[in-house]
N, C-alpha and C positions, 0 to 999 in steps of 0.2 A: 559534536557539531562539526561538519566538514566545510571548510572554507576553500574558495578557489586557490589553487596553487599559484604562487607568484612566478610567472614564467616571462622573463624579459626577452625571449627569443622567438616569440611567435612571428611567423614569416608567411606572407602570402603574395598575391600576384602584383600588387602595387609596387612594393619595393623591388620586385624582380623585373617588372616592366611598368614604369609609372604611367604610361599611357594606356594601359590595358584595361583600366576600370572606368566606368562612367561615373560622372559626378553624382554625389549622393548628398542629401541634406545634412547639415551639421546638427547634431543632437542638442536638445535643450532640456529635456525631461520636464520637471514640474516648474522650472523657470522662475524661482522665487526671487524676491528683491535681493540684491547684493548686499553684503556687509557695508557698513560705512567706512570712511577713509581714516578713522582715528588711528593714531594720534595726530594726523596732519590736518592742516586747515581745510583741504578739499582734495578731490580725486587727483587733480593736476600735481599737486605737491607729492602725494603718495606715489603716483606714477613715476615721477622723476626720481624720487628716492630709491624705490624698489628695483628700478632698472638701471641705476647710475653706473654701476661697475660691470654690467654685462652687455649693454646695448649702447652704441655711439650716440652722442647727443644729436647728430644730424638725423639719425633714424627716429629718435624719440621726437624730434621736431617734425619729421614727416608725418608720423602717426597722428599728431594732435594739431597739425597746421600752424606751425610756428617756425621761427628761425632757430638755429642751434645756439645763437648767443642769448636768446631769451630763455632757452632751457638751462643754459649754463648759469644764468642769473638766478633762476629759481633754485638750483642746486646750491649755489654760493649762499643764498639767503638762509638756508637751513644748516649752514656749516659743513656741508659735504666737501671732501678734499677734491682737487683737480682730477678729472677723469683719467684713468689709465685704459688704454685701448685693449680691447679683447679681440684676437684675431677671429676671422670668420669660421675657421675650422673649429676652434674651441667653442665658439658660440653655437654652432650646429650640434656639438656634443653635450650641450647643457640646455637644449631647447625645452625639456620638460620643467626645468627650473624656472625658465622665463615664462612658460605657459602658466605654470602654477601661480606665480606671484602676480599675474595679470587676470586671473580667472574672475575675480570679484571687482575688477577695475574697468575692463574693456569689453565691448561687444565683439562678436566674432570677427567682423570685417577689420576692425583695428588690430586684433590679435594676428590675423593673416599678414597684415602689413608689417607688424612688428617682427614676425618670424620669417618673413619672406617665404611663406608657404602658400600653396594652392589650396582651395577648399577641399579638393578630392584627397590630397595628401594629408591634410589635417584630419578629415573625416576617417580615413583609414587608420591613422595613428591612434586616434581616440578609441577606435574599435579593437585594434589588433596589438598595439604596442604594450604588452604586459598589462592588460586590463586598465589602460590609462583612464578611460572615461569612468570606470568604476572607482578608481582611485580618486578621481575629482568629484565623486559623489553621485554619478549618474544624473547630473543636472547641470545646467549652465545658469549661474546667477544672472538675473536681468540687469543689464547695464545700458544706460543711455550713451550715445556717442560722446566721447571726451574731446572738446575742442579748447584750444589755448584761448585764455582771456587774461588780461592783465590783473595780477593779484590785487584784491581789494585791500584797503587799509587794515581791516580785521585779519585777513590772510597774511599780510606782511608782518603784523604784530605777533601772530602765532608762529610764523616761520622764525622770527627773531628769537622767540622764547625757545624754540627747538634748538637753535644754534647756541644759545646760552647753556642748555643742558649738555649738548655735544661737547662744548669746550670745557665745561666744569667737570664732567665725568670722565672724559677720555683725553683731554689735553692734546699734546703733540702726537699721541698714538694714532689719532684719526688720520693723519697725513702719511703715516707708514703704510704703504701699499702691500708689503709683505709678499707672499707668494701669490701669483695669479691663479685663477682657477685652472685645475688640472695641470699644475706645474709638474706633478709627478710623471705625467705622460711625456713631457718634453725631455725630462731627465733620462727616462728609459730609452726614448728614441734617439738621444745623443750618445748613448753608450757605445763603446766600440763593438764592432761585429765579429771580431776574431775570437778564437777559442780561449784566448787568455783572459777574457772577461769573467769567467766563472771560477775564481780561485778561492772561494770562501770555505768555511768549515765543512760544508755539506757537498762540495764540488765533486766528490767521488761518487755521487748518486748513480752516474752511468755504469760504474763497475759493480754496483750492488743491485741494479734494477732486476736483472734476470732472476736473482735469487729471492728477492723480496717482493716481487709482484708490483703491479702498478699503483702509484699514489698520484692521482691526476687532479688538477685544479683548473679552475676557469680563469679567464682574464679579469683583472681587477677593474678594468674600464672598458670592456668590449662594447662595440657598437652592435646593437642587436637588430640590424636589418639583414642585408646580404653581405656578410663579413668577408667573403672571398671575391666579391665582384671587382674589387680594385686592389692593386698592390698596396700593402701597408695598412689595410683596414681590418686585418684579422684580430687586432687587439693584443698581439704579442710582440712588441719590439724586442730587440736583442737585449737591452738592458733588463727588461722584465724577465725574459727567459733566463738570463744569467742569475738573477737574484733568486729566482724560484729554484733553480738547480742548487744554489748555494744552501738553501734551506731543505734540500733533500727531496724536492718534488721531482719525479721522473716522468711525468705526463701532464699534458695540457689538453683541454677539450673545447670544442666549439660546435655550434649547431649548424647543420646544413639541411637543405631540402633536396631530396634525391633527384627529382626531375630537373633541377638546375645544374646537375653535375654530370649527367649522362644522357645521351640521345635516347629517344623513346622507341627507335625501331619503326617497323611498318604499322604497328598497332597504335603508336602514340607519336606521331611525327612532329607534334608541337612541342614536345619535351626537348630540353637540352640546349636551347639558345644561350649562348655565352658560356657553355660548359668548358670549353677549351681554355678560356681565360681563367675561369675559376680554378680549374685543375692545375694550371701553372702557378697560380698563387698559393694553392695548397701544397704543391711540390716545394715551392720556395720556403714555406713555413716549416715543412718537415725537415728540409735541409738545414735551416737555421737552428731549429730546436734540436736537431740531432747532433750539432756541435756540442751542445751541453749535456748530452746523454738524456735528453727529454723526447719522449714519444708524443705523437699527436693522435688524439681520439676524436672521432666524430660522433655526435649525438644525432640519432635517427629516430624520428616520430612519424612512421610511415605505414601505408601509403596515404598522403595527404588527400582530404576530401577536395573535390573539384566542383566548379560551377554547374549548375543543372544543364546549362547549355552544352557542356562537354559530353553529356550522355545522349545528346539528340541522335547521333549515329552509333551509339553504343549502349542501347537501353538495357541489354542483358548484363552489362557490367555495373549498373546502378545498384548500390545497396542502400543502406539507411539514409534517409533524407534529413538534412540538418539545415533548416532555413533555406537559403539560396544555394546550398551546396549538397552534394551527396557523396557517399563513400564509393571509392573504387573497390568493389567487392572482392575480397581476397579468395572466395570460393571459386572465382573465375580463373582458370589456369593462365590466361593471358596476363592478368594482373601480377600474379606471382612470378611468372616467367620474366616479365619486365623488371620486377624488383630484383630478382636474382642477377640478371644481366647487368643492371645498372650498378648494383653494389660491386659486382666483379669488375666492371669497367673502371669505377673509381679506384678500387684497390690496385689494379694493374697499372693505371695511369698515375698513381701516387705511390711509388715504391718507398718502402720504409714506414708506411702508415702503421701506427701502434695498434689500431683497432677501432671498434665501434661500440657504443652502448645504446640500448634501445629503451624507450618507454612506449608501451603497447596498450595501455588501458587508461589513458588520461591524456591531458594536454589537448592538443588538437584532435578533432574527430579523424580517426584513421580507419581501422577495420570496423566491420559491423558490430564486433564485440567490444569495441574500445570504450564505449560510454554506457554500457549496460542496456543497449536497445537491440540486442540480437534477434528478438522475436519479430522485429519489423522487416527483416530480410527473408525473402521466400527461400533463399538457399541456405544462408547461415543458421536460420532458425531450426534447421534439421540437425544442427551440430551443437555441441557444448561450447560455452565461452573458452574453456581450456583448450579445446581443440584448435579453435580459430587463432587464439593468441599464440599458442605454441607453434602453430604453422607459420605465422608471420615471422616469429623469431628464427625459426628453422630456415625459412627461405632467405632471410638476410644473412644468416650465418653461412649458408651454403655458398652464396655469392662471394662472401668475404673469404672463405677457404679457397675457392677457386681462383681468386685474384691475388691473395696474399696468405699463403699457408700459415705463416707465422704470426699473423695478426690476432689480437685477442678479441673475442666476442663476449660482450657483458649484457646480460638481460636483467633489467631492473624491474622489480615487482610493484612499482608505484601504480596504484590503482587496482591492484589484485586484492580487493577487499574481502571477498568471501573466502574463508579459510579452506574449504573443500575445493573450490575451484583453483585457488592458489596452489594447493598441494598437487592437483591433477596437472596444472600447467608446468610446475617444476619437474614433475616426473616425465614430461614430454620434451623437455629442452634438450638441445644437442649435448652430447656427452662431454665435448671439449669446451663447453661454455663456462663463464663465470656467472654465478647468480648473485644479484645485488639487492640488498634491502636497507632501509633506514635503520640505523642501529638503535635509536632510542624510541622508535614507535611503540605506543602502548605502555610505556613505562609508567607505573604508578607513582604519584608524588603527593605530598601534603605540605602546604605552605599557609602559614597563618591559620591553621585549623581547617582549611579547605582541602578536600580531597579531589583530585582530578587525575587525568593521564596526559602524558606528553603525546603530541602528534609528531612533529619534526622540528627542525630549526632550534634545538636546544643545546646549550652548553651547560646550563645550570643544573641539568639532570644528567647524571653520568650513566650511559648505557653500558652494554646492550640490554634490551628488553627480553623478556621471555619469548615474545613473538618473533623477534629477530633470531634468537637462538634456535627456536623450533624450525624456522624456514631454512636457516643455514643447515640444520641437521638433515632436513628433507633433501636439500641440495647435495650434501655429501653422500647420502644414501643413494642418490641417483648417479653418483660419479662425477659431480660438478665441483668446480672450485667456487670460492665464496668471496664476496666483495661487500664492504660496509660503506654506505653513504653517510658521511658525518659533516659537521660544521666545525672545523678546528680554529677558525679565526674569528669570524663575526656571524651572528645569526640575527633573525628578526627580533630577538630579545633586545638587541641594539645593533643596528646596521649602519649607523652614521659614522662609525669609526672603522679603521682598517682592521683592527683586532680587539678583542676583549681579553686583556692579559690575565686570564684565570688559568695559569699554567698547571696548577695542581689538578684541576678538573680535566684538563687536556691529557695530562699524564695518566690520570686514573682510567680515563676512557681508552687510551691507547693500550695500557696494561691489560685491561679487560678484553679488548679485542685480540691481543696477542694470545691471551689464555684461552680465548674462543677459537683460535687457530684460523682467523680470517686471513685470506690470501691476497686481498687488495683493498684499497681505500679510495673512494671518491672523496676528495677533501672539502668539497663544498659545491653548492649550486651556483647561481649567478653572483652571489656575494660570498666574500671570504677569500678572494683570490690574490689579496696583497701579500707579498713576501713577508714572513715573520718567523721568528724562532719557534712559534707554536707548531709550524709545519715541520720544522726540524725534529721536534719530539716524535713525530710519527715515524720518521726515518729511523731513528735510533731504536726504537722498539721493533721495527721491522727487521733490522739487522741483528738484534738480540732479543728474542721474545722472552727470555728469562730475566731481562733487566728489571730493576726496581724503579719505581717513580722517583725516589730520592736520588739514585744514581744518575738517572737520565737528566733530572732537573739541575742537579749540581753541575753536570757538564755543560748543559745549555746556558746556565747562569754564568759560568766561567767564560764561555765563548763570547757571550754578550756584554758582560761587565768586567771581565777580568777576575782572576782568582781571589784577590783581596776583597773585592766588592761583592762577589757572588752571594755570600751569606745574607747580605742586606736585601739583595734582590729576591732571595728565596723567601725571606720574611714578608716582603711586600706581596709576592705572588700568593702566598698562603693566605694572607688577610684578604685579598681580593677574592680568592676562591671561596673562603668561608662566607663572606658577604653575599656572593652571588648565588649561593645555595638558597637564599631567602627569596629569590626573585619570584613574583607571583605569576608563574608561567600558565598561560592558556592561549589558544589560538586567537581569541578575541583580543586579549591584552596585546599580543604581538602585532596584530594587524591594525588595530584601532587606537592604541594607546599613543600618548604624546612623546614617548621616549626618543623617537628619531629626530623630532624637532627640538626637543630639550628646552634649554633657556630661551630659544628663538620663538617658541610658541606664544602668541599674544595672550594677555589676560584681558578679560572683558568685565566691565562694571555690571552689565545685565546679561542674562543668558542670551546667546545668539539665536537659539532655536535650531541650528544646524547640527546634524548628526555626524559623528566621526566617520571618516572614510578610510578605506584600506590603504594604509601607509601613504596617505595623501594629506588630507586636512584633519587633524584631530579636534580642531575647534576647542570648545569648552564642554564637550559631551562626556562628563564623568561617568554617567550610566553606561555609555557606549564603550568606555575604556575597560571596564572592570571585569567583563565576563562573569565567571561565577563567584567572584570575590565581592563581599559587601564593600561599599566605598571606603569605610573606616579601615578595613583590613587592607584594601588595595593601597591606600595612602601609607599605612603603617609598615607594610612590607617593603615599599620602595624606600621608606625612611630608614628601615633596618639595612637595606642594601647600601644606601648612600653612606650611612654612619659607619658601617663596617668597612666600606671601601676607603673612607677618609682615613681610617686608622692605619691603612697600609701605605699611604702616600709618604709619610716621613721616612720610612725605611727605604723606599725607592729613591727618594732625594738623596739619601746617604750613599746609596749604591752608585748613583750618577756622579757624585762628588769624588768617590773613590775609584771610578773608572779610569784606566789609562788613556792618554790623549788619543790614540788611534781609534778608540771605541767610544769616545765621549759624545760625538754627534748623534750616533745611533741610540745611545743610552738617553740623551736629552730628548730625542724624539719619542722614545718609549714612555718617558715620564709625561711629556705632553699629552700623549694619547691617554694614559692612565688618568691624568687629572681631568681630561675632558670627559671620560666615561663617568667619573664620579659626579661631575657637575650635571650631566644628563640625568642621572638617577636622583639626585637631590631635587632637580627641577621638576621632575615628575611628582615627587612627594609634595613640593610646594604647590604645584598646580592643582592637584587633588584636594589639599587642604584649603586652597583658596576658594574653590567651587563650593566646598562644604561650608566654609565661613560665609560666603555670599548668600547661600540659601538661608542662613540664619540671620542675615544682616549684621553680622559681627564685624563691625568696621575696624576695631582695634586689631583683631586677627588679620583682617584683610591687609591693613597697612603694614603689619610685620612681615607678612608673606610677600608683599610688594618690595619691601627692602631686601628680602632674601633672594628674590628673583633678579633685582637690580645688581646685587653682588655676583650672582651666578652668571649673568650675561656679561658683566664687566670682566670677570675672571676668564670666561671662555674666549672673549674677544681676541686677546693677544695670542692665544693658542691656535685659534683658527686662522689668524693672519699669517702666522709662522708656518703652518702645516696645511697645505691645500688638500689633504686627504680628509680632514675633518668636515663632517657634513656630507661627504659624497658616498654614493652607492650606485653601482653601475646602471641599475634598471630605473632609478628614480632621479639620477643625476645629483644635484645638490639639494638636500633637504633645507639647507640654509646657507647664507653667505654671511661674512662678518658684519656687514651693515645691517642685516636683520637683527643682530644682537644689540646694535646701537638703537635701532628702532624700538626694541623691546624696553630698553632703559627709558627712552623718551616716553613711551606709553605708560610705563609704570609711574614715572614722575607725574605725568598729567593726571593719572588715575588717583594717586595719592592726594594731589591737590583738591580734586573733586570730593574725595571722601572726607577731607578735612572740613568741608562746608557742611553745616547742619542740614 
């Protein structure tokens, strides 16, 4: 089964020119009734609670027609702490979190007020911002307008009961605001800009980059609109660049749209608006990154389809039609000429550019061969997909060579599904190119007696696969260098943490890639860009391909925890890695399962009837979570992972206690992440078992599982308060915030009380 790729960097004309698009209706889909407001007295109380730490009381009051003091009174009645203001910049960076938590509470017009968004901008975001509307279920739950009314006596009594649960279960911890959302961004932005900022164990990355090839990562928190439109929006502040360099990363990548970076010449005079400013910002990023020995790579998915109106005076350029857009047919010489000139312009105007990588058969509609519809073009239908796709790559590479002879060109085979066409395309690539493929694609696995194969985004299965080895071999035969796309930090197996500390699996993968003589590594897609020692592992194997996993991990553990504590860290990492090998991997599990929400995902007394959505709302859709795994096997596999993970936590605690003072803070943060990972896995098992027990009306089992989820949520709460990275992922913003864990406890307690009633 092929699922849509998660691409958080889809970009089109609204973000480049917000006034360029006509208003379009906001989608509603089947428009079913919204879920109820449980465990709150009513929607008003749910609205205040779920937005309390993200949106100012004055804005909440504006949305529902109240005064700020009345909103504050509602919050206080439930035991919420005094509000801590969230600056507008951060609020704009977590808009998906705000949208998601109000999806079942507010109609569109009130959501627009809450987000300070126009209908056109929200409509575009739902359609183009990383499949956002799909993530929300391709439907808008039906909600009546929410207006403030004085709470009834019954509502006040229920609010008072909630306050009692908050005070009894969380005590003084509820008033500890901890780290505000995205505190990590402010730390990185406040870091010194000078070259002295990158003096960690991997700070010599710049001296080894030429010998070891690119190891490039994305921004941990990049904004996926027009990243170069304004200074400081590229997602790579100096502190982040410094920490990535310390972990051996020698490249970073960001997405661009070619027509925004270069003039279009006489054929396309509408292209290039604002390009000078964007190129200036790109030069600034290249200069700042260069101080750390870090190169900048641009991701190109070109040529982008254009609105049908674009072809009114260029009908001969129109290729495959895709809805309201059509392909700029690359069989037309003028299209290829523009692409070459544009890439050359960017390369000349951004000296020091590390290179580009391309995706040419997936993501946005680009060439007529990009989405398997080549037969619909009167010109390209006379050619093979391999010819068209290879020509697109060659055109981009030619422009890059003309503008920056030393820059690297990397052609990624994502979407080159047919083996024969893939082989033919590889044979036609420029001889100085790097050929990149996903290391683990098509790797066979068996978990819980269920046999399946890996797609991508897996750390639990250690590649490379036979498919990857075959394609790298074809590339070498054609005289190309090779690159592996991997996920060394986080994957969709669990994306709500900065890294999954399965160091043994990371080391095994890097050792295998070294033995496979891979020349380059893309360290992650839009997730996985947080600096961690797991990235350092890749550097050490690149420097010494003959190194053993034990030698590399001993060194990394000593750097992170000190020589005395390193053995305990190694014991913990090995336990985590053994446990993670039991993960019930499948694309459906990755995209539909509740692992990203973990203990924050609500439990329901009765089936909601809603289907799980792609990394959006898992709901209680056990059948939708499991993929090929029977429900019992799914639950048992996550229980195996959780139990095995828990077995490694004591050793990591010992390592933290033994770490020298200068390393203690980082070691404690690693422990917090590891504990959070284990709680997420245990919660998935609990939730699956709860739905199974609910289907049998096994109230005793349901109550036991409610207690287990209460404990999981209470345990995760202080960890999430202390570390603003927990729950965050760049393309989904926050899956949960700490108060969602408090809500989970409140909901479980209320459900326990109802189950106690015959």
